[in-house]
C-alpha positions as CSV (number, residue, x, y, z in Angstrom):
1,X,116.9,108.0,138.7
2,X,118.2,109.3,135.3
3,X,116.6,112.4,133.9
4,X,115.4,112.0,130.3
5,X,112.7,113.8,128.3
6,X,110.1,111.3,129.2
7,X,110.8,111.5,132.9
8,X,110.9,115.3,132.7
9,X,107.4,115.3,131.1
10,X,106.1,112.8,133.6
11,X,107.3,115.0,136.5
12,X,105.8,118.2,135.1
13,X,102.5,116.4,134.6
14,X,102.5,115.2,138.2
15,X,103.4,118.7,139.4
16,X,100.4,120.0,137.5
17,X,98.0,117.4,138.9
18,X,99.2,117.8,142.5
19,X,99.2,121.6,142.2
20,X,95.5,121.5,141.0
21,X,94.6,119.2,144.0
22,X,96.2,121.7,146.4
23,X,94.5,124.7,144.6
24,X,97.8,126.4,144.0
25,X,99.3,127.9,140.9
26,X,101.7,125.5,139.2
27,X,105.3,126.3,140.3
28,X,108.3,126.5,138.1
29,X,110.2,123.2,138.4
30,X,114.0,122.7,138.4
31,X,115.2,119.2,137.9
32,X,119.0,119.4,138.3
33,X,121.5,121.1,140.5
34,X,122.8,122.8,137.3
35,X,119.4,124.4,136.8
36,X,119.5,125.7,140.5
37,X,122.9,127.2,140.0
38,X,121.8,128.9,136.8
39,X,119.0,130.7,138.6
40,X,119.7,134.3,139.9
41,X,121.3,134.1,143.4
42,X,118.5,136.2,145.0
43,X,115.9,133.6,144.0
44,X,117.8,130.5,145.3
45,X,119.6,132.1,148.2
46,X,119.7,130.1,151.4
47,X,119.6,126.7,149.7
48,X,121.7,127.3,146.6
49,X,124.8,125.3,147.2
50,X,123.3,122.7,149.6
51,X,120.3,121.8,147.4
52,X,122.1,118.7,146.0
53,X,121.8,117.1,149.5
54,X,118.0,116.9,149.5
55,X,115.4,115.1,147.4
56,X,113.7,118.4,146.9
57,X,113.6,122.0,148.0
58,X,110.8,124.6,147.9
59,X,111.6,128.3,147.3
60,X,108.4,129.7,148.7
61,X,108.8,133.4,147.8
62,X,109.3,132.6,144.1
63,X,106.9,129.7,143.5
64,X,109.8,127.5,142.6
65,X,110.5,123.9,143.4
66,X,113.7,121.8,142.9
67,X,113.3,118.1,142.5
68,X,116.7,116.4,142.7
69,X,116.0,113.5,140.3
70,X,119.6,112.1,140.5
71,X,119.2,111.5,144.2
72,X,115.7,110.0,144.2
73,X,115.8,106.1,144.1
74,X,112.4,105.2,142.7
75,X,109.0,106.3,141.4
76,X,107.4,106.1,144.8
77,X,110.0,108.4,146.3
78,X,109.6,110.7,143.4
79,X,105.8,111.0,143.8
80,X,106.3,111.6,147.6
81,X,108.9,114.3,147.0
82,X,106.8,116.2,144.5
83,X,103.8,116.1,146.8
84,X,106.0,117.0,149.8
85,X,107.4,120.1,148.1
86,X,104.0,121.3,146.8
87,X,102.5,120.9,150.3
88,X,105.2,123.3,151.5
89,X,104.0,125.8,148.9
90,X,100.3,125.4,149.9
91,X,100.9,125.3,153.7
92,X,103.9,127.5,154.2
93,X,103.2,127.9,157.9
94,X,103.2,124.2,158.6
95,X,106.4,122.4,159.8
96,X,107.4,118.8,159.2
97,X,105.5,116.4,161.4
98,X,102.5,114.2,161.6
99,X,100.0,116.7,160.2
100,X,102.4,117.6,157.4
101,X,102.9,113.9,156.4
102,X,99.2,113.3,156.6
103,X,98.7,116.1,154.0
104,X,101.3,114.7,151.7
105,X,99.6,111.3,151.8
106,X,96.2,112.9,151.2
107,X,97.5,114.6,148.1
108,X,99.0,111.3,146.8
109,X,95.6,109.6,147.4
110,X,93.8,112.3,145.4
111,X,92.2,114.6,147.9
112,X,91.4,118.1,146.6
113,X,91.8,121.1,148.8
114,X,90.0,124.4,148.6
115,X,92.0,127.5,147.8
116,X,94.0,129.1,150.7
117,X,92.2,132.0,152.4
118,X,93.6,134.2,155.1
119,X,91.6,134.3,158.3
120,X,89.8,137.6,158.9
């Protein structure tokens, strides 16, 4: 996909909608590898120079998400990637797998989650 102002706005709107469904604060969103490399190294360390390989990357400690628009082939993959990265932020303890993918699908279908609470 090609990043233009309309697509940027559309992505930011979707991030806001999905973040609200997941009951998390809206993360900062990076949409190009150039934006990732412009961030301070301590924020993007670990996946700084390899970010271009992925559709998206979550930087959990900094409430930051990178969506690699250039690599994403279509609108469906874009929606899935946004939801996927936000599920990482909401459920940081959860690894990829059946349960993770189910949560991604639920977000896309409109399910709202209650805010995260640590167990006592």
